[in-house]
NUMARDO-638508 format. One record per residue (C-alpha): residue number from 0; residue in one letter; y, x, z. Coordinates in steps of 0.1 Angstrom, whole numbers, plus 5000, padded with zeros to 4 digits. Each point is the difference from the previous one (the first is absolute). Example, Ala and Ser with C-alpha at 12.3 -4.5 7.8 and 13.67 -1.06 7.14 Angstrom:
<nodes>
@k->0 r->a v->4955 u->5123 w->5078
@k->1 r->s v->5034 u->5014 w->4993
</nodes>
This chain:
<nodes>
@k->0 r->m v->5000 u->5000 w->4999
@k->1 r->s v->5027 u->5031 w->5007
@k->2 r->e v->4992 u->5012 w->4967
@k->3 r->q v->5013 u->4964 w->4987
@k->4 r->n v->5030 u->5000 w->5023
@k->5 r->e v->5010 u->5031 w->4984
@k->6 r->q v->4996 u->4988 w->4967
@k->7 r->v v->5022 u->4971 w->5004
@k->8 r->l v->5024 u->5016 w->5023
@k->9 r->d v->5004 u->5028 w->4969
@k->10 r->a v->5006 u->4973 w->4977
@k->11 r->t v->5022 u->4975 w->5015
@k->12 r->n v->5023 u->5025 w->5023
@k->13 r->s v->5004 u->5031 w->4981
@k->14 r->n v->5034 u->4999 w->5013
@k->15 r->e v->4991 u->4995 w->5034
@k->16 r->e v->4979 u->5031 w->4999
@k->17 r->l v->5029 u->5022 w->4988
@k->18 r->d v->5020 u->4986 w->5028
@k->19 r->l v->4975 u->5010 w->5025
@k->20 r->e v->4996 u->5033 w->4983
@k->21 r->l v->5035 u->5006 w->5007
@k->22 r->e v->4998 u->4990 w->5034
@k->23 r->l v->4975 u->5024 w->5010
@k->24 r->d v->5006 u->5036 w->5013
@k->25 r->d v->4987 u->5028 w->4978
@k->26 r->t v->4976 u->5009 w->5028
@k->27 r->e v->4982 u->4965 w->4999
@k->28 r->d v->4973 u->4989 w->4977
@k->29 r->v v->5005 u->4967 w->4978
@k->30 r->e v->4965 u->4988 w->5008
@k->31 r->a v->5002 u->5003 w->5037
@k->32 r->q v->5029 u->4977 w->4998
@k->33 r->e v->4984 u->4971 w->4980
@k->34 r->k v->4990 u->4971 w->5020
@k->35 r->t v->4965 u->4983 w->4996
@k->36 r->y v->5001 u->4963 w->5001
@k->37 r->s v->4971 u->4976 w->5008
@k->38 r->e v->4989 u->4975 w->4971
@k->39 r->s v->5021 u->4972 w->5012
@k->40 r->e v->5027 u->5018 w->5004
@k->41 r->f v->4998 u->5014 w->4969
@k->42 r->k v->4998 u->4968 w->4986
@k->43 r->q v->5031 u->4989 w->5014
@k->44 r->v v->5019 u->5030 w->4988
@k->45 r->l v->4990 u->4998 w->4967
@k->46 r->a v->5009 u->4961 w->4998
@k->47 r->r v->5034 u->5007 w->5011
@k->48 r->a v->5005 u->5030 w->4975
@k->49 r->k v->4988 u->4973 w->4971
@k->50 r->r v->5025 u->4972 w->5014
@k->51 r->a v->5027 u->5029 w->5002
@k->52 r->e v->4993 u->5010 w->4963
@k->53 r->a v->5000 u->4967 w->4988
@k->54 r->e v->5033 u->4991 w->5014
@k->55 r->a v->5017 u->5032 w->4988
@k->56 r->k v->4985 u->4995 w->4965
@k->57 r->a v->5012 u->4961 w->5001
@k->58 r->l v->5033 u->5011 w->5013
@k->59 r->k v->5008 u->5026 w->4976
@k->60 r->p v->4997 u->4979 w->4967
@k->61 r->k v->5020 u->4973 w->5015
@k->62 r->q v->5029 u->5019 w->5009
@k->63 r->s v->5002 u->5020 w->4967
@k->64 r->n v->5001 u->4970 w->4981
@k->65 r->a v->5025 u->4983 w->5022
@k->66 r->t v->5023 u->5029 w->4997
@k->67 r->q v->4995 u->5006 w->4962
@k->68 r->s v->5008 u->4962 w->4996
@k->69 r->i v->5032 u->5001 w->5019
@k->70 r->n v->5012 u->5031 w->4983
@k->71 r->n v->4992 u->4988 w->4964
@k->72 r->t v->5020 u->4969 w->5011
@k->73 r->l v->5027 u->5020 w->5012
@k->74 r->s v->5004 u->5027 w->4975
@k->75 r->e v->5002 u->4976 w->4971
@k->76 r->e v->5017 u->4969 w->5006
@k->77 r->s v->5022 u->5009 w->5029
@k->78 r->i v->5013 u->5031 w->4985
@k->79 r->d v->5007 u->4981 w->4967
@k->80 r->i v->5019 u->4974 w->5027
@k->81 r->k v->5020 u->5025 w->5016
@k->82 r->i v->5010 u->5017 w->4964
@k->83 r->l v->5012 u->4966 w->4988
@k->84 r->k v->5019 u->4992 w->5033
@k->85 r->s v->5016 u->5034 w->4995
@k->86 r->q v->5012 u->4991 w->4965
@k->87 r->g v->5016 u->4971 w->5015
@k->88 r->m v->4978 u->4971 w->4993
@k->89 r->d v->5007 u->4968 w->5020
@k->90 r->d v->4972 u->4990 w->5023
@k->91 r->e v->4992 u->4965 w->4983
@k->92 r->l v->4999 u->5018 w->4969
@k->93 r->l v->4979 u->5026 w->5014
@k->94 r->k v->4975 u->4970 w->5012
@k->95 r->e v->4998 u->4985 w->4967
@k->96 r->l v->4991 u->5034 w->4984
@k->97 r->t v->4974 u->5007 w->5025
@k->98 r->d v->4985 u->4966 w->4996
@k->99 r->l v->4998 u->5003 w->4963
@k->100 r->s v->4984 u->5036 w->5003
@k->101 r->k v->4972 u->4985 w->5021
@k->102 r->l v->4993 u->4972 w->4976
@k->103 r->r v->5004 u->5022 w->4970
@k->104 r->k v->4979 u->5028 w->5019
@k->105 r->k v->5025 u->5026 w->4991
@k->106 r->s v->5022 u->5022 w->5021
@k->107 r->p v->5037 u->4987 w->5005
@k->108 r->l v->5017 u->5029 w->4985
@k->109 r->e v->4980 u->4989 w->4968
@k->110 r->m v->5010 u->4965 w->5004
@k->111 r->q v->5036 u->5009 w->5000
@k->112 r->s v->5000 u->4998 w->4961
@k->113 r->d v->4980 u->4967 w->5000
@k->114 r->p v->5017 u->4974 w->4978
@k->115 r->l v->4995 u->4975 w->5030
@k->116 r->f v->5011 u->5019 w->5024
@k->117 r->l v->5034 u->5008 w->4982
@k->118 r->a v->5006 u->4961 w->4993
@k->119 r->i v->4998 u->4995 w->5037
@k->120 r->k v->5023 u->5030 w->5004
@k->121 r->k v->5026 u->4988 w->4976
@k->122 r->q v->5002 u->4965 w->5013
@k->123 r->r v->5002 u->5012 w->5037
@k->124 r->e v->5032 u->5021 w->4987
@k->125 r->d v->5015 u->4971 w->4982
@k->126 r->e v->4998 u->4980 w->5030
@k->127 r->a v->5015 u->5026 w->5023
@k->128 r->k v->5027 u->5003 w->4971
@k->129 r->s v->5008 u->4964 w->4998
@k->130 r->e v->5000 u->4997 w->5038
@k->131 r->k v->5024 u->5032 w->5003
@k->132 r->s v->5023 u->4984 w->4976
@k->133 r->k v->5005 u->4970 w->5014
@k->134 r->l v->5037 u->4990 w->5011
@k->135 r->g v->5010 u->4991 w->5034
@k->136 r->a v->5021 u->4970 w->5009
@k->137 r->s v->5038 u->5002 w->4997
@k->138 r->r v->5020 u->5000 w->5030
@k->139 r->g v->5035 u->5001 w->4985
@k->140 r->s v->5020 u->5018 w->4976
@k->141 r->g v->4995 u->5029 w->5019
@k->142 r->q v->5036 u->5013 w->4998
@k->143 r->v v->5023 u->5008 w->5031
@k->144 r->k v->5034 u->4983 w->5005
@k->145 r->k v->5029 u->5024 w->4999
@k->146 r->e v->5020 u->5000 w->5031
@k->147 r->k v->5038 u->5005 w->4993
@k->148 r->s v->5022 u->5026 w->5015
@k->149 r->l v->5034 u->5010 w->4995
@k->150 r->s v->4992 u->5023 w->4971
@k->151 r->s v->4981 u->4973 w->4982
@k->152 r->p v->5016 u->4994 w->4965
@k->153 r->g v->5014 u->4967 w->4989
@k->154 r->l v->5012 u->4991 w->5036
@k->155 r->t v->5031 u->4977 w->5005
@k->156 r->d v->5029 u->5004 w->5023
@k->157 r->s v->4985 u->4974 w->5023
@k->158 r->e v->4966 u->5015 w->5000
@k->159 r->h v->5012 u->5034 w->5005
@k->160 r->k v->5020 u->4990 w->5031
@k->161 r->a v->4973 u->4980 w->5016
@k->162 r->l v->4975 u->5031 w->4996
@k->163 r->w v->5028 u->5025 w->5014
@k->164 r->r v->5005 u->4974 w->5032
@k->165 r->e v->4964 u->4999 w->5004
@k->166 r->r v->4995 u->5038 w->5002
@k->167 r->n v->5030 u->5005 w->5021
@k->168 r->g v->4995 u->4973 w->5025
@k->169 r->n v->5034 u->4982 w->4993
</nodes>
């Protein structure tokens, strides 16, 4: 049974043996440090090792697939969106563009020259232009009334005397 123990331990725990060798002093022998297991202990250790390996294998592909899908999504679509925002595209137009790009399965940068998107963009620009060009309601003539002063042209003698009296307090 000890030969089987050694074979299984060698196959499944090669890293543990390297760690064990590093921990030993130069004067000690590796074989003297090995522990012998009973049959039931060996089965328990073997079962734990197999479970741990299975869990490790199950976690590795899930993590790599998840990170790859996130990186692909971030690297393509979000970069295109950031480029378009930096060029000054409106959020509403950007939403329309991303919807069209998903529908036609193209990147948002490629969809910029699509005739359907160009029509939507022109319609939005025309609406914004007409909204901006509307005039507000008139609130009067906007002219300021001029006050008469002593130096105003066209004053009569009586108006000039009245202004002079107001200013001097007489």
